[in-house]
C-alpha positions as CSV (number, residue, x, y, z in Angstrom):
1,M,-26.4,8.2,24.5
2,V,-28.5,11.3,23.7
3,G,-28.7,13.7,20.9
4,G,-30.3,11.8,18.0
5,P,-31.5,8.4,16.8
6,A,-29.1,5.4,17.2
7,L,-26.9,4.4,14.4
8,S,-26.6,0.9,13.3
9,A,-23.1,-0.9,13.6
10,G,-22.7,-0.6,9.7
11,E,-23.4,3.1,10.0
12,L,-20.9,3.6,12.8
13,L,-18.1,1.7,11.0
14,A,-18.5,3.9,7.8
15,L,-18.1,7.2,9.6
16,G,-15.2,9.3,8.8
17,V,-13.3,11.6,11.3
18,R,-15.5,14.6,11.0
19,A,-18.7,12.6,11.7
20,L,-17.1,10.7,14.6
21,L,-16.1,13.8,16.3
22,A,-19.5,15.5,15.8
23,G,-21.2,12.4,17.2
24,Y,-19.0,12.2,20.2
25,A,-19.5,16.1,20.8
26,A,-23.3,15.6,20.5
27,Q,-23.3,12.5,22.7
28,R,-25.0,10.5,19.8
29,F,-22.6,7.8,20.5
30,S,-19.3,7.3,22.4
31,P,-15.7,6.2,21.6
32,S,-16.5,3.0,23.6
33,E,-19.6,2.2,21.5
34,V,-17.6,2.8,18.3
35,M,-14.8,0.6,19.5
36,D,-17.0,-2.2,20.5
37,E,-18.5,-2.3,17.1
38,L,-15.2,-2.1,15.4
39,I,-13.7,-4.9,17.5
40,A,-16.7,-7.2,16.7
41,H,-16.3,-6.3,13.0
42,V,-12.6,-7.0,13.0
43,M,-13.2,-10.4,14.8
44,R,-15.6,-11.4,12.0
45,R,-13.3,-10.3,9.2
46,E,-9.7,-10.7,10.2
47,T,-9.4,-14.4,9.6
48,E,-9.9,-14.1,5.9
49,L,-8.1,-10.6,5.5
50,G,-5.0,-10.9,7.5
51,A,-4.4,-7.1,7.9
52,L,-3.5,-6.5,11.5
53,F,-0.6,-7.2,13.7
54,A,-0.7,-6.7,17.7
55,F,-4.4,-6.3,17.7
56,D,-5.2,-5.7,21.5
57,P,-9.0,-5.4,22.0
58,E,-8.9,-5.0,25.7
59,K,-6.3,-2.1,25.5
60,A,-8.4,-0.5,22.9
61,R,-11.4,-0.7,25.1
62,R,-9.5,0.9,27.9
63,Q,-8.4,3.7,25.8
64,A,-11.9,4.1,24.3
65,L,-13.2,4.4,27.9
66,G,-10.8,7.2,28.7
67,S,-11.8,9.0,25.6
68,T,-15.5,8.5,26.4
69,Q,-14.9,10.1,29.8
70,R,-13.2,13.0,28.3
71,W,-15.9,13.6,25.8
72,A,-18.5,13.3,28.5
73,A,-16.6,16.0,30.4
74,H,-16.3,18.2,27.1
75,A,-12.6,18.0,27.4
76,P,-11.2,16.0,24.4
77,R,-7.5,15.5,24.4
78,G,-6.9,16.5,20.8
79,T,-8.3,16.7,17.3
80,L,-8.5,12.9,16.8
81,D,-9.6,12.0,20.4
82,G,-11.4,8.6,20.2
83,V,-10.8,8.0,16.6
84,P,-9.7,4.4,15.8
85,A,-6.4,4.3,14.0
86,T,-3.8,1.8,12.9
87,V,0.0,2.2,12.0
88,K,2.1,0.1,9.9
89,D,4.3,-2.6,11.4
90,L,7.6,-0.7,11.0
91,I,6.4,2.4,12.7
92,A,7.5,2.0,16.2
93,T,5.0,2.0,19.0
94,Q,6.4,1.9,22.5
95,G,6.2,-1.5,24.0
96,T,5.2,-3.4,21.0
97,P,7.9,-5.4,18.8
98,T,8.7,-4.1,15.2
99,P,9.0,-7.1,13.1
100,L,9.5,-5.3,9.8
101,G,7.3,-7.8,8.2
102,T,9.9,-10.7,8.4
103,A,10.4,-13.7,10.6
104,A,14.0,-12.9,10.7
105,T,13.7,-10.0,13.1
106,E,14.1,-10.5,16.8
107,L,10.9,-9.5,18.6
108,L,12.0,-6.9,21.0
109,P,9.6,-4.2,22.4
110,A,10.1,-0.8,20.8
111,P,11.6,1.7,23.4
112,A,9.6,4.7,22.2
113,D,7.0,5.7,19.7
114,A,8.2,6.8,16.2
115,P,7.2,10.6,15.4
116,P,4.0,9.9,13.5
117,A,2.8,7.3,16.1
118,A,3.5,9.9,18.8
119,R,1.6,12.6,17.0
120,L,-1.4,10.3,16.6
121,K,-1.4,9.5,20.4
122,E,-1.0,13.1,21.3
123,A,-4.0,14.0,19.3
124,G,-6.0,11.3,21.1
125,A,-6.4,8.6,18.4
126,I,-6.7,5.0,19.5
127,I,-4.1,2.9,17.9
128,F,-6.0,-0.4,18.3
129,A,-3.6,-2.5,16.2
130,K,-0.7,-2.3,13.8
131,T,-0.9,-3.4,10.2
132,T,0.9,-6.0,8.2
133,M,3.6,-5.6,5.6
134,P,6.0,-7.7,3.5
135,D,9.6,-8.5,4.6
136,Y,11.5,-5.3,5.1
137,G,8.8,-3.4,3.0
138,M,10.4,-4.3,-0.2
139,L,7.4,-5.7,-2.0
140,S,4.3,-4.3,-3.3
141,S,2.4,-7.2,-2.0
142,G,0.6,-8.6,1.2
143,L,3.0,-11.6,1.3
144,S,5.2,-11.9,4.3
145,S,7.4,-14.6,6.1
146,F,6.1,-13.2,9.5
147,H,2.5,-12.1,8.9
148,P,-0.4,-14.0,7.5
149,L,-1.2,-13.6,3.8
150,T,-3.0,-10.1,3.5
151,R,-5.8,-10.2,1.1
152,N,-7.7,-7.5,-0.8
153,P,-11.2,-6.9,0.7
154,W,-12.6,-6.1,-2.7
155,D,-11.7,-9.5,-4.0
156,L,-10.1,-12.0,-1.6
157,R,-8.4,-13.7,-4.5
158,M,-6.4,-10.6,-5.2
159,N,-3.5,-8.6,-3.6
160,P,-4.0,-5.5,-1.6
161,G,-0.6,-4.2,-2.8
162,G,2.2,-3.1,-0.5
163,S,4.2,-2.5,1.3
164,S,1.5,-0.9,3.4
165,S,-0.7,-4.0,2.6
166,G,-2.4,-4.3,6.0
167,A,-3.2,-0.6,6.1
168,G,-4.8,-0.8,2.5
169,A,-6.9,-3.7,3.5
170,A,-7.9,-2.5,6.9
171,A,-9.0,0.9,5.4
172,A,-11.0,-0.6,2.7
173,A,-12.7,-3.1,5.0
174,L,-13.9,-0.4,7.4
175,Y,-11.5,-1.1,10.2
176,G,-11.7,2.6,11.2
177,P,-11.1,5.8,9.3
178,V,-7.4,6.6,9.6
179,H,-4.4,4.4,8.9
180,L,-0.7,5.4,8.7
181,G,1.6,3.7,6.1
182,T,5.0,4.6,4.7
183,D,6.2,5.0,1.1
184,I,9.8,4.8,-0.5
185,G,8.7,3.8,-3.9
186,G,4.9,3.6,-4.0
187,S,4.2,1.7,-0.8
188,I,1.3,4.0,0.3
189,R,-0.1,4.9,-3.2
190,L,-0.1,1.4,-4.7
191,P,-2.2,-0.3,-2.0
192,A,-4.3,2.8,-1.9
193,G,-4.9,2.5,-5.7
194,W,-5.7,-1.2,-5.5
195,C,-7.9,-0.8,-2.4
196,G,-9.9,2.1,-3.6
197,L,-8.3,4.6,-1.2
198,V,-6.8,8.1,-0.7
199,G,-3.1,7.7,-0.1
200,L,-0.8,10.6,0.3
201,K,3.0,10.4,0.0
202,P,3.9,13.9,1.2
203,S,6.8,16.0,0.5
204,L,10.0,14.4,2.0
205,G,10.2,15.7,5.6
206,R,6.7,16.9,5.9
207,V,5.8,14.0,8.1
208,P,8.9,13.2,10.2
209,I,9.8,9.6,10.6
210,D,12.5,7.6,12.4
211,P,14.5,6.0,10.8
212,Y,14.5,8.2,7.9
213,Y,16.1,7.5,4.5
214,M,16.2,8.9,0.9
215,G,12.7,9.0,-0.4
216,R,11.0,7.4,2.7
217,C,7.9,9.1,3.6
218,A,5.1,8.3,6.2
219,G,1.6,9.4,5.2
220,P,-2.2,8.8,5.5
221,M,-4.3,6.0,3.9
222,T,-8.0,6.8,4.3
223,R,-11.3,6.5,2.5
224,T,-11.8,10.2,1.9
225,V,-9.8,13.3,1.3
226,D,-11.3,14.9,4.4
227,D,-9.9,12.2,6.7
228,T,-6.5,12.5,5.0
229,A,-6.7,16.3,5.8
230,F,-7.4,15.4,9.5
231,M,-4.6,13.1,9.6
232,M,-2.2,15.7,8.1
233,E,-3.1,18.4,10.6
234,V,-1.7,16.0,13.3
235,L,1.2,14.4,11.5
236,A,2.9,17.4,9.7
237,Q,4.8,18.7,12.6
238,P,8.6,18.9,12.9
239,D,10.5,16.4,15.0
240,A,14.2,16.5,15.8
241,R,14.7,12.9,15.3
242,D,14.3,13.3,11.5
243,A,17.0,15.4,10.1
244,T,15.0,15.9,6.9
245,S,12.1,17.2,8.9
246,L,10.7,20.5,7.3
247,P,10.3,23.6,9.3
248,P,6.9,24.5,10.7
249,A,4.5,25.7,8.0
250,S,1.1,27.1,8.2
251,I,-1.0,24.8,5.9
252,D,-4.8,24.7,5.5
253,W,-5.1,20.9,5.0
254,H,-9.0,21.4,4.4
255,A,-8.5,24.1,1.8
256,R,-10.7,23.9,-1.3
257,I,-9.9,24.9,-5.0
258,G,-12.5,27.1,-6.3
259,S,-11.4,26.6,-10.1
260,V,-9.0,24.6,-12.1
261,R,-9.3,26.9,-15.2
262,G,-5.9,27.6,-16.6
263,L,-4.2,25.0,-14.6
264,R,-1.4,23.3,-16.7
265,I,-1.8,19.6,-16.2
266,G,0.6,17.1,-17.7
267,L,-1.1,13.7,-18.5
268,M,1.5,11.0,-18.3
269,M,0.1,7.9,-19.6
270,E,3.4,6.2,-20.2
271,A,5.9,5.9,-17.6
272,G,9.0,5.5,-19.9
273,C,9.7,1.9,-19.0
274,G,8.0,-1.0,-17.1
275,S,4.8,-2.8,-17.5
276,P,2.3,-1.6,-20.2
277,V,-0.8,0.2,-18.9
278,D,-3.8,-1.9,-18.8
279,P,-6.6,-0.5,-21.1
280,Q,-9.0,-0.3,-18.3
281,V,-6.6,1.7,-16.2
282,S,-5.9,3.9,-19.2
283,E,-9.7,4.6,-19.7
284,A,-10.2,5.4,-16.1
285,V,-7.4,7.9,-15.9
286,R,-8.3,9.7,-19.2
287,K,-11.9,10.1,-17.9
288,A,-10.5,11.7,-14.8
289,A,-8.4,14.1,-16.8
290,D,-11.5,15.0,-18.8
291,L,-13.2,16.3,-15.6
292,F,-10.3,18.7,-15.3
293,A,-10.5,19.6,-18.9
294,A,-14.3,20.3,-18.7
295,E,-13.7,22.9,-16.1
296,G,-11.0,24.8,-17.9
297,A,-7.7,23.0,-17.1
298,V,-5.2,22.8,-20.0
299,I,-4.4,19.1,-20.5
300,A,-1.2,18.1,-22.4
301,P,0.4,14.8,-22.8
302,V,3.9,14.4,-21.3
303,E,6.4,11.7,-21.6
304,G,7.5,9.6,-18.6
305,V,10.5,10.7,-16.6
306,L,11.9,7.1,-16.1
307,T,14.2,5.1,-18.4
308,R,15.4,1.6,-18.3
309,D,18.8,2.5,-17.1
310,I,17.4,4.8,-14.3
311,L,15.1,2.0,-13.0
312,D,17.7,-0.7,-13.2
313,G,20.3,1.5,-11.5
314,I,18.1,2.2,-8.6
315,D,17.3,-1.4,-8.4
316,I,20.9,-2.2,-8.1
317,F,21.4,0.3,-5.4
318,W,18.4,-0.9,-3.4
319,R,19.6,-4.5,-3.7
320,A,23.0,-3.7,-2.4
321,R,21.5,-1.6,0.5
322,S,19.2,-4.4,1.5
323,W,22.0,-7.0,1.3
324,D,24.2,-4.9,3.5
325,D,21.5,-5.3,6.3
326,I,20.6,-8.9,5.5
327,A,24.3,-10.0,5.4
328,R,24.7,-8.8,9.0
329,L,22.1,-11.5,10.2
330,P,23.2,-14.9,11.4
331,E,22.6,-17.5,8.9
332,E,19.7,-19.1,10.9
333,R,17.8,-15.9,10.9
334,R,18.7,-15.0,7.3
335,R,17.1,-18.3,6.3
336,K,13.7,-17.1,7.6
337,I,13.4,-14.2,5.1
338,L,10.8,-14.7,2.4
339,P,12.8,-16.4,-0.4
340,Y,11.8,-13.8,-3.1
341,I,13.3,-11.0,-1.1
342,L,16.4,-13.0,-0.2
343,D,16.8,-13.9,-3.9
344,W,16.3,-10.3,-5.0
345,A,18.7,-8.8,-2.3
346,S,21.4,-11.4,-2.8
347,K,22.2,-10.0,-6.2
348,G,23.5,-6.9,-4.2
349,D,26.4,-9.1,-2.9
350,T,27.9,-9.3,-6.4
351,A,27.4,-5.8,-7.5
352,T,30.6,-3.8,-7.7
353,G,31.1,-0.6,-5.8
354,R,31.0,1.2,-9.2
355,Q,27.7,-0.3,-10.1
356,V,26.2,0.7,-6.7
357,V,27.5,4.3,-7.0
358,A,26.2,4.6,-10.6
359,G,22.9,3.2,-9.5
360,F,22.7,5.8,-6.7
361,S,23.7,8.5,-9.1
362,H,20.7,7.6,-11.3
363,S,18.6,9.1,-8.7
364,Y,19.9,12.5,-9.4
365,E,19.2,12.2,-13.0
366,L,15.6,11.3,-12.2
367,R,15.4,14.4,-10.1
368,R,16.6,16.5,-12.8
369,R,13.9,15.0,-15.2
370,C,11.3,15.6,-12.8
371,A,12.4,19.3,-12.2
372,A,12.5,19.8,-16.0
373,L,9.0,18.4,-16.3
374,F,7.6,20.6,-13.6
375,A,9.1,23.8,-15.3
376,Q,6.6,23.1,-18.0
377,V,3.3,22.0,-16.0
378,D,1.7,22.8,-12.8
379,I,0.4,19.3,-11.9
380,V,0.9,15.8,-13.3
381,L,-1.9,13.3,-13.6
382,S,-1.1,9.5,-14.1
383,P,-2.1,6.0,-13.2
384,V,-1.1,5.0,-9.8
385,S,0.0,1.6,-11.4
386,P,-0.2,0.3,-14.9
387,V,-1.4,-3.0,-13.4
388,L,-5.0,-3.6,-12.7
389,S,-4.6,-6.4,-10.2
390,F,-2.6,-9.6,-9.4
391,P,-3.1,-12.7,-7.2
392,A,-2.9,-12.4,-3.4
393,E,-0.1,-15.2,-3.4
394,F,2.2,-13.2,-5.6
395,A,5.1,-11.2,-4.4
396,S,4.7,-8.8,-7.2
397,P,2.6,-8.5,-10.2
398,L,5.2,-10.3,-12.3
399,N,6.2,-12.5,-9.4
400,N,9.6,-12.3,-10.6
401,P,12.6,-11.1,-8.5
402,E,14.6,-10.3,-11.5
403,R,11.9,-7.9,-12.6
404,P,10.6,-6.6,-9.4
405,F,9.9,-2.9,-10.0
406,E,8.0,-2.9,-13.4
407,H,4.8,-1.8,-11.7
408,I,6.2,1.1,-9.7
409,T,7.3,3.2,-12.6
410,F,4.6,5.9,-12.0
411,T,5.1,6.1,-8.4
412,L,8.9,5.8,-7.8
413,P,10.0,9.2,-9.4
414,W,8.2,11.4,-7.0
415,N,9.9,9.7,-3.9
416,I,13.3,10.5,-5.5
417,S,12.2,14.2,-6.4
418,E,10.7,14.5,-3.0
419,Q,7.3,15.7,-4.4
420,P,3.8,15.2,-2.9
421,A,1.8,12.7,-4.8
422,I,-1.7,11.5,-3.8
423,A,-3.6,8.5,-5.0
424,I,-7.4,8.5,-5.2
425,N,-9.9,6.2,-6.8
426,C,-11.0,7.0,-10.3
427,G,-13.1,4.2,-11.1
428,F,-13.6,0.4,-11.2
429,S,-12.7,-2.5,-13.6
430,T,-15.4,-4.4,-15.3
431,E,-15.1,-6.9,-12.4
432,G,-15.5,-4.1,-9.7
433,F,-11.8,-3.8,-8.8
434,P,-10.6,-0.3,-7.9
435,I,-8.4,1.8,-10.2
436,G,-6.2,4.7,-8.9
437,L,-5.4,8.1,-10.1
438,Q,-2.2,9.8,-9.1
439,I,-2.0,13.6,-8.7
440,V,1.5,14.9,-8.3
441,A,2.2,18.5,-7.3
442,P,5.4,20.6,-7.0
443,R,7.8,20.0,-4.2
444,F,6.4,21.2,-0.9
445,A,3.0,22.0,-2.6
446,D,1.4,19.4,-0.3
447,E,-1.7,21.6,0.4
448,Q,-2.3,21.8,-3.5
449,A,-2.1,18.2,-3.9
450,V,-4.6,17.5,-1.2
451,A,-6.9,20.3,-2.4
452,L,-6.9,18.9,-5.9
453,A,-7.7,15.5,-4.7
454,R,-10.6,17.1,-2.7
455,W,-11.8,18.8,-6.0
456,Y,-11.6,15.7,-8.0
457,E,-13.4,13.7,-5.3
458,E,-16.4,16.1,-5.1
459,R,-16.9,15.7,-8.9
460,R,-16.3,12.0,-9.0
461,G,-18.8,11.5,-6.0
462,P,-18.5,9.3,-2.8
463,I,-17.7,5.5,-2.8
464,L,-20.8,3.8,-1.3
465,N,-20.1,0.3,-1.9
466,W,-17.2,-0.4,0.4
467,P,-16.8,-4.2,1.0
468,R,-18.3,-4.8,4.4
469,E,-18.4,-8.8,4.8
C-alpha cells in the first residue's frame, strides 16, 4: 500500500475506528491486511481465551477483500466499512445458529439479522465472529454449558464477567475495535468494568433489538469512547421489529463537554444492599469523582436506590420468567442446561402467582426511586460492580444460586429506569486488574452520558497496556 510507513501487526491491532478509516482512505493499509493480522492474532490467543463462537476466517477474508476493493475505488459502503466487529451469540445473524449460550438449544440457522447486526452490516462492518455468553445470558460470568470457558485477558485465572463475556474478553484482547453486547441487569457494563473497557447501556429503545424485553438493551463494548460513538452513529436507528424503539433523533455522538462546572453529581458509593464495595474499587471511583470536583462539579453523596425487598422481588420474577421458558423444553434438553442456572430458575416453579406479580411490581418502585434521585442531581457516579474480581470457573462472584445478584446492585437499577449508563475504566487494582466507573445520565440523555465519559477519558488518559499475548 502507499501513503506512509508500514505499521507492525501490533500497531494495526491496536487501532480504533477513526485510525482504521483514515488508514484505509489514505491507502496506508487495507481491510484485507488488517483482517489477516487479526485472524493470525485470534488463532494465537483463542485457545486460552475462549471468547468467540462461529469464527469464520475465510468468510471474513472474503468480506475484507470486498471492502478493500471498495476503498481502492474510493467508494466505501458506510461509516464502518472494513472495520472488524463481533456480535454476541444471542444477537441473530442470518444463517448462523443462535445457541443462547446453552447446550439445550437446537442449533438452527437464524432466518434474518437482528436489528443491531443488520445496522453493522449495512455500515460495512465485517462481523468476523460472534462472541460467547453463559446460558440464556443469566450469569455475570464466562461459564457456559455450550461455549468453552471464557477467561479475562488481563488475568487468565479471572472471570471476564457477563453475560457479554466473550465481547469483553475479545475487546480487551485486541480482537478488533468494535463489539456488540446486550444488557438486562449489567451484562454490558459488568464485563466492560472487569475488562477495562467502555460499555454503554443506552436508554431503552435507543438501539432496537429483537426480541425485546423490559430493560433489555443492546450496546457497544469498545476500548475507547470514540469507538463507542462510531458504533452508536450506526446502531441508534429506529426499527419496527422493536416496539420500544425510540423515534429518530439528531444526536451528535462525538459531542464534547467544555466544562462540568456547576454539574450536580450524585456520588453513590453504597447500592443499598448486596455485596460490600471492595476498598480498592471505592478508592478508584472516589479519585474519578475528584477529577470532576477539581473542575467545578458539585459532588454530593447519595444513597443507593435498591433495597433488599426490591432486589429479591426482581430475582423471584426473573426466576419465574426463566422457568417458564425452561419448563417448555423436553427433559433430555433441559438436563443440558448449566446446573447453576437450572437450580436458580427452578425456584420459579414453586413461586406463587402473587409472589411473581409482587416481584414485578418492585420494578415500578425502583423506577420511582430512580426518578426521585434524578430530581435532585444531574448525573450519578458509582462503581460498576462492588466486586474487584472472581475466578474464571465461578458462575458468579459468590458462586451461589441462592444469592445470584449481589454484585449487580449498581447496574440493575438503570435497566429498570431505562436510563443510559456507561462504564469506563477508572484505574487498576494493586495486581493490575481493571476497575470500572459508571456514569448514569437522565432518561434519553445518551449524548450526555457518552460526552461525560469522553470528558473523563481525556483527563484519565489512554490505556496503553492492553493485554496482547
